[in-house]
TORDRENMI-115462 format. One record per residue (C-alpha): residue number from 0; residue in one letter; x, y, z. Coordinates in pm, 1 decimal, decimal comma. Layout:
num:NUM | residu:A | x:X | y:Y | z:Z
...
END
This chain:
num:0 | residu:X | x:8640,1 | y:2369,0 | z:-3196,9
num:1 | residu:X | x:8337,8 | y:2558,9 | z:-3330,9
num:2 | residu:X | x:8194,9 | y:2823,8 | z:-3138,5
num:3 | residu:X | x:7864,0 | y:2735,7 | z:-2980,2
num:4 | residu:X | x:7590,0 | y:2992,6 | z:-3055,6
num:5 | residu:X | x:7294,5 | y:3050,5 | z:-2815,7
num:6 | residu:X | x:7040,8 | y:3115,6 | z:-3062,8
num:7 | residu:X | x:6776,2 | y:3247,4 | z:-2797,9
num:8 | residu:X | x:7035,8 | y:3480,9 | z:-2669,0
num:9 | residu:X | x:7130,2 | y:3604,3 | z:-3032,5
num:10 | residu:X | x:6769,0 | y:3671,7 | z:-3095,2
num:11 | residu:X | x:6733,8 | y:3871,9 | z:-2778,7
num:12 | residu:X | x:7043,8 | y:4076,2 | z:-2874,7
num:13 | residu:X | x:6896,9 | y:4155,8 | z:-3207,2
num:14 | residu:X | x:6573,0 | y:4262,7 | z:-3043,3
num:15 | residu:X | x:6763,6 | y:4483,2 | z:-2793,7
num:16 | residu:X | x:6946,9 | y:4635,4 | z:-3092,8
num:17 | residu:X | x:6616,7 | y:4699,5 | z:-3245,4
num:18 | residu:X | x:6503,5 | y:4881,2 | z:-2927,1
num:19 | residu:X | x:6818,2 | y:5114,0 | z:-2932,2
num:20 | residu:X | x:6771,6 | y:5189,2 | z:-3313,2
num:21 | residu:X | x:6401,4 | y:5285,8 | z:-3242,7
num:22 | residu:X | x:6496,7 | y:5507,5 | z:-2942,1
num:23 | residu:X | x:6753,4 | y:5700,7 | z:-3157,9
num:24 | residu:X | x:6573,0 | y:5710,2 | z:-3490,8
num:25 | residu:X | x:6227,1 | y:5620,7 | z:-3450,6
num:26 | residu:X | x:6021,2 | y:5317,9 | z:-3599,8
num:27 | residu:X | x:6109,1 | y:5449,4 | z:-3963,5
num:28 | residu:X | x:6475,4 | y:5416,6 | z:-3879,3
num:29 | residu:X | x:6433,3 | y:5052,4 | z:-3777,4
num:30 | residu:X | x:6528,1 | y:4914,0 | z:-4104,3
num:31 | residu:X | x:6678,6 | y:4568,0 | z:-4124,8
num:32 | residu:X | x:7010,1 | y:4714,4 | z:-4237,3
num:33 | residu:X | x:7032,2 | y:4956,6 | z:-3933,0
num:34 | residu:X | x:6929,5 | y:4691,6 | z:-3693,2
num:35 | residu:X | x:7201,4 | y:4442,6 | z:-3825,6
num:36 | residu:X | x:7470,4 | y:4722,7 | z:-3797,6
num:37 | residu:X | x:7362,5 | y:4805,9 | z:-3444,6
num:38 | residu:X | x:7349,0 | y:4436,7 | z:-3352,5
num:39 | residu:X | x:7687,3 | y:4360,1 | z:-3515,0
num:40 | residu:X | x:7560,0 | y:4085,3 | z:-3735,5
num:41 | residu:X | x:7546,8 | y:4053,7 | z:-4117,3
num:42 | residu:X | x:7207,4 | y:4092,4 | z:-4300,4
num:43 | residu:X | x:7233,1 | y:3722,1 | z:-4369,0
num:44 | residu:X | x:7260,9 | y:3639,2 | z:-4013,4
num:45 | residu:X | x:6974,8 | y:3861,3 | z:-3901,6
num:46 | residu:X | x:6745,1 | y:3700,6 | z:-4175,8
num:47 | residu:X | x:6844,6 | y:3359,9 | z:-4049,7
num:48 | residu:X | x:6658,4 | y:3447,5 | z:-3733,1
num:49 | residu:X | x:6396,7 | y:3685,4 | z:-3866,5
num:50 | residu:X | x:6269,9 | y:3625,7 | z:-4228,8
num:51 | residu:X | x:6094,6 | y:3968,6 | z:-4231,1
num:52 | residu:X | x:6115,5 | y:4308,0 | z:-4060,7
num:53 | residu:X | x:5767,9 | y:4257,9 | z:-3935,8
num:54 | residu:X | x:5858,3 | y:3925,9 | z:-3751,5
num:55 | residu:X | x:6162,2 | y:4102,7 | z:-3603,1
num:56 | residu:X | x:5946,0 | y:4384,1 | z:-3482,7
num:57 | residu:X | x:5683,8 | y:4154,5 | z:-3329,4
num:58 | residu:X | x:5954,0 | y:3951,0 | z:-3157,5
num:59 | residu:X | x:6121,6 | y:4268,8 | z:-3019,6
num:60 | residu:X | x:5786,6 | y:4403,3 | z:-2901,8
num:61 | residu:X | x:5694,7 | y:4078,5 | z:-2728,7
num:62 | residu:X | x:6044,1 | y:4075,6 | z:-2560,3
num:63 | residu:X | x:5944,4 | y:4401,1 | z:-2383,5
num:64 | residu:X | x:5634,5 | y:4229,2 | z:-2256,7
num:65 | residu:X | x:5809,4 | y:3925,6 | z:-2148,9
num:66 | residu:X | x:6076,1 | y:4105,8 | z:-1939,5
num:67 | residu:X | x:5824,4 | y:4328,4 | z:-1776,8
num:68 | residu:X | x:5607,5 | y:4014,5 | z:-1689,0
num:69 | residu:X | x:5901,5 | y:3835,3 | z:-1545,6
num:70 | residu:X | x:5983,4 | y:4114,6 | z:-1310,1
num:71 | residu:X | x:5593,5 | y:4118,4 | z:-1203,1
num:72 | residu:X | x:5617,1 | y:3764,9 | z:-1135,1
num:73 | residu:X | x:5924,2 | y:3815,0 | z:-928,9
num:74 | residu:X | x:5741,2 | y:4081,7 | z:-710,5
num:75 | residu:X | x:5424,1 | y:3869,1 | z:-672,5
num:76 | residu:X | x:5647,0 | y:3571,9 | z:-543,0
num:77 | residu:X | x:5827,9 | y:3797,9 | z:-296,7
num:78 | residu:X | x:5749,7 | y:3812,0 | z:76,6
num:79 | residu:X | x:5637,6 | y:4174,4 | z:46,7
num:80 | residu:X | x:5292,9 | y:4278,9 | z:215,3
num:81 | residu:X | x:5021,8 | y:4247,0 | z:-37,7
num:82 | residu:X | x:4972,2 | y:4639,9 | z:-67,4
num:83 | residu:X | x:5344,1 | y:4693,8 | z:-121,1
num:84 | residu:X | x:5342,6 | y:4409,2 | z:-380,4
num:85 | residu:X | x:5057,3 | y:4590,7 | z:-565,9
num:86 | residu:X | x:5244,9 | y:4928,7 | z:-563,7
num:87 | residu:X | x:5565,8 | y:4777,7 | z:-698,0
num:88 | residu:X | x:5374,1 | y:4581,7 | z:-981,1
num:89 | residu:X | x:5198,0 | y:4904,2 | z:-1076,7
num:90 | residu:X | x:5530,3 | y:5094,1 | z:-1094,2
num:91 | residu:X | x:5656,4 | y:4822,1 | z:-1335,2
num:92 | residu:X | x:5383,1 | y:4922,0 | z:-1574,4
num:93 | residu:X | x:5514,2 | y:5295,9 | z:-1582,7
num:94 | residu:X | x:5824,2 | y:5468,9 | z:-1704,7
num:95 | residu:X | x:5993,9 | y:5571,8 | z:-1388,8
num:96 | residu:X | x:6365,7 | y:5536,6 | z:-1487,9
num:97 | residu:X | x:6588,4 | y:5538,5 | z:-1798,9
num:98 | residu:X | x:6541,1 | y:5155,1 | z:-1854,2
num:99 | residu:X | x:6154,8 | y:5150,8 | z:-1816,0
num:100 | residu:X | x:6132,7 | y:5486,5 | z:-2018,4
num:101 | residu:X | x:6318,4 | y:5326,5 | z:-2303,0
num:102 | residu:X | x:6076,6 | y:5020,1 | z:-2282,6
num:103 | residu:X | x:5767,8 | y:5240,6 | z:-2282,8
num:104 | residu:X | x:5913,7 | y:5442,6 | z:-2584,1
num:105 | residu:X | x:5972,9 | y:5129,3 | z:-2770,6
num:106 | residu:X | x:5637,7 | y:4979,8 | z:-2669,4
num:107 | residu:X | x:5439,9 | y:5281,9 | z:-2801,8
num:108 | residu:X | x:5643,5 | y:5296,0 | z:-3116,0
num:109 | residu:X | x:5571,7 | y:4925,5 | z:-3177,6
num:110 | residu:X | x:5211,4 | y:4966,6 | z:-3099,5
num:111 | residu:X | x:5140,7 | y:5236,9 | z:-3343,6
num:112 | residu:X | x:5350,7 | y:5070,7 | z:-3612,8
num:113 | residu:X | x:5202,6 | y:4741,0 | z:-3583,5
num:114 | residu:X | x:4852,5 | y:4864,3 | z:-3547,6
num:115 | residu:X | x:4853,7 | y:5094,6 | z:-3841,9
num:116 | residu:X | x:5168,9 | y:5086,0 | z:-4039,6
num:117 | residu:X | x:5278,4 | y:4741,5 | z:-4057,6
num:118 | residu:X | x:5246,5 | y:4515,0 | z:-4372,3
num:119 | residu:X | x:4977,4 | y:4332,4 | z:-4183,4
num:120 | residu:X | x:4808,9 | y:4497,4 | z:-3894,7
num:121 | residu:X | x:4782,3 | y:4295,2 | z:-3580,7
num:122 | residu:X | x:4544,3 | y:4276,5 | z:-3282,4
num:123 | residu:X | x:4750,2 | y:4402,0 | z:-2982,9
num:124 | residu:X | x:4710,5 | y:4272,0 | z:-2645,7
num:125 | residu:X | x:4946,9 | y:4448,9 | z:-2384,7
num:126 | residu:X | x:4802,6 | y:4217,7 | z:-2118,6
num:127 | residu:X | x:4764,9 | y:4526,2 | z:-1882,6
num:128 | residu:X | x:4381,3 | y:4506,8 | z:-1845,1
num:129 | residu:X | x:4382,3 | y:4149,3 | z:-1753,4
num:130 | residu:X | x:4648,1 | y:4224,7 | z:-1488,9
num:131 | residu:X | x:4461,2 | y:4519,0 | z:-1351,4
num:132 | residu:X | x:4157,7 | y:4286,6 | z:-1308,1
num:133 | residu:X | x:4381,4 | y:4047,0 | z:-1126,8
num:134 | residu:X | x:4514,8 | y:4324,3 | z:-906,9
num:135 | residu:X | x:4152,0 | y:4439,3 | z:-800,5
num:136 | residu:X | x:4079,4 | y:4053,2 | z:-730,1
num:137 | residu:X | x:4398,7 | y:4022,8 | z:-544,0
num:138 | residu:X | x:4320,2 | y:4321,7 | z:-306,3
num:139 | residu:X | x:3981,6 | y:4173,2 | z:-261,3
num:140 | residu:X | x:4102,5 | y:3827,2 | z:-175,3
num:141 | residu:X | x:4322,7 | y:3984,6 | z:79,8
num:142 | residu:X | x:4042,9 | y:4194,0 | z:246,6
num:143 | residu:X | x:4207,4 | y:4512,9 | z:110,1
num:144 | residu:X | x:3945,5 | y:4624,0 | z:-125,5
num:145 | residu:X | x:3681,7 | y:4864,6 | z:-0,7
num:146 | residu:X | x:3341,9 | y:4720,5 | z:43,5
num:147 | residu:X | x:3065,7 | y:4866,8 | z:-175,3
num:148 | residu:X | x:3287,1 | y:4942,1 | z:-465,9
num:149 | residu:X | x:3215,8 | y:4795,8 | z:-796,5
num:150 | residu:X | x:3520,3 | y:4573,6 | z:-893,5
num:151 | residu:X | x:3469,1 | y:4620,1 | z:-1269,2
num:152 | residu:X | x:3421,2 | y:4991,7 | z:-1251,2
num:153 | residu:X | x:3754,6 | y:5015,1 | z:-1036,0
num:154 | residu:X | x:3954,8 | y:4798,1 | z:-1274,3
num:155 | residu:X | x:3860,3 | y:5040,6 | z:-1562,7
num:156 | residu:X | x:3933,4 | y:5342,2 | z:-1344,5
num:157 | residu:X | x:4276,7 | y:5190,1 | z:-1248,7
num:158 | residu:X | x:4353,7 | y:5089,0 | z:-1609,9
num:159 | residu:X | x:4284,5 | y:5429,9 | z:-1737,6
num:160 | residu:X | x:4487,3 | y:5584,4 | z:-1448,8
num:161 | residu:X | x:4787,9 | y:5359,1 | z:-1554,8
num:162 | residu:X | x:4754,6 | y:5452,5 | z:-1916,9
num:163 | residu:X | x:4736,5 | y:5828,4 | z:-1840,9
num:164 | residu:X | x:5041,1 | y:5828,1 | z:-1608,6
num:165 | residu:X | x:5235,3 | y:5624,2 | z:-1856,5
num:166 | residu:X | x:5158,2 | y:5867,1 | z:-2134,0
num:167 | residu:X | x:5223,2 | y:6173,9 | z:-1921,9
num:168 | residu:X | x:5537,4 | y:6048,2 | z:-1764,9
num:169 | residu:X | x:5667,3 | y:5965,9 | z:-2119,7
num:170 | residu:X | x:5575,9 | y:6303,9 | z:-2267,1
num:171 | residu:X | x:5640,3 | y:6517,4 | z:-1960,7
num:172 | residu:X | x:5904,2 | y:6334,5 | z:-1750,5
num:173 | residu:X | x:6011,8 | y:6636,7 | z:-1559,0
num:174 | residu:X | x:5658,1 | y:6708,3 | z:-1436,7
num:175 | residu:X | x:5539,8 | y:6353,3 | z:-1397,0
num:176 | residu:X | x:5860,4 | y:6221,6 | z:-1232,0
num:177 | residu:X | x:5870,4 | y:5898,5 | z:-1014,4
num:178 | residu:X | x:5788,8 | y:6088,9 | z:-694,8
num:179 | residu:X | x:5463,6 | y:6229,6 | z:-843,1
num:180 | residu:X | x:5362,8 | y:5885,1 | z:-1000,3
num:181 | residu:X | x:5408,6 | y:5715,7 | z:-656,3
num:182 | residu:X | x:5209,9 | y:6001,8 | z:-491,4
num:183 | residu:X | x:4924,3 | y:5964,9 | z:-748,1
num:184 | residu:X | x:4926,3 | y:5587,6 | z:-722,1
num:185 | residu:X | x:4913,9 | y:5606,3 | z:-345,6
num:186 | residu:X | x:4617,0 | y:5845,7 | z:-342,1
num:187 | residu:X | x:4435,3 | y:5615,6 | z:-577,4
num:188 | residu:X | x:4505,2 | y:5308,4 | z:-376,8
num:189 | residu:X | x:4376,6 | y:5490,8 | z:-72,6
num:190 | residu:X | x:4064,7 | y:5548,3 | z:-241,5
num:191 | residu:X | x:4002,8 | y:5180,8 | z:-323,3
num:192 | residu:X | x:4171,6 | y:5007,3 | z:-13,0
num:193 | residu:X | x:4045,0 | y:4963,9 | z:327,0
num:194 | residu:X | x:4203,4 | y:5223,3 | z:581,1
num:195 | residu:X | x:4399,7 | y:4945,1 | z:759,8
num:196 | residu:X | x:4567,4 | y:4860,5 | z:430,1
num:197 | residu:X | x:4695,1 | y:5208,6 | z:350,2
END
C-alpha cells in the first residue's frame, strides 16, 4: 500500500529545516541544496513544494508567525487573570528560552533578507503593533488601564519597549535574561495599569 504523505506536515518540516540552517549558517547558507539536505528530501521533492527559494523563505517566515500567534491565542483563551494573560502574551514576543531565541534569530534573518536582499522585496508585517494596540484596549476594557494616559502613545511606547527588549535579549542574552525581561515588563505594566491590577 502506498505511503500517505501529509503535505502540510512535509512543508512544515522543510520550513523547520530552513530555520536550523539559518541558525547555523545564516541566511546566505539557506540555499535550496542545504535546506533539502537538512530536511532529508531530494531537491526535486523540495521544489515540488516550493518552486523558488523566495517562496520557501516566505513560508518558513510565516510559519514562525503562525506558531507564535497560536500560542498567544491559547493564552488569551485561558482562565488566567487579565494582567497575567497580558504578561504571558508579551513574553511570547520575546526571546526568553532556546526555542524563542531560535524563532527570533530566524525572524530577524528573514526580515532583513526579504526586505533588502530578496529577489523581490516585500512589505513586512510582523503583526506586533496591532497586537500591542489590542493589548492596550484589553487592559482598558478590563478597567486595568490608568485613566488619563493616551492609549495611542502608550501603544507606541510598549511597542518600542518590546522591540528594544527583543533586540537586547537576542544580542546580550546573559545581561538581558528572562528574569530581567520580566522585571522590566512588570515595571512598565505598573506604569500603565491601575494600582489594584499590579
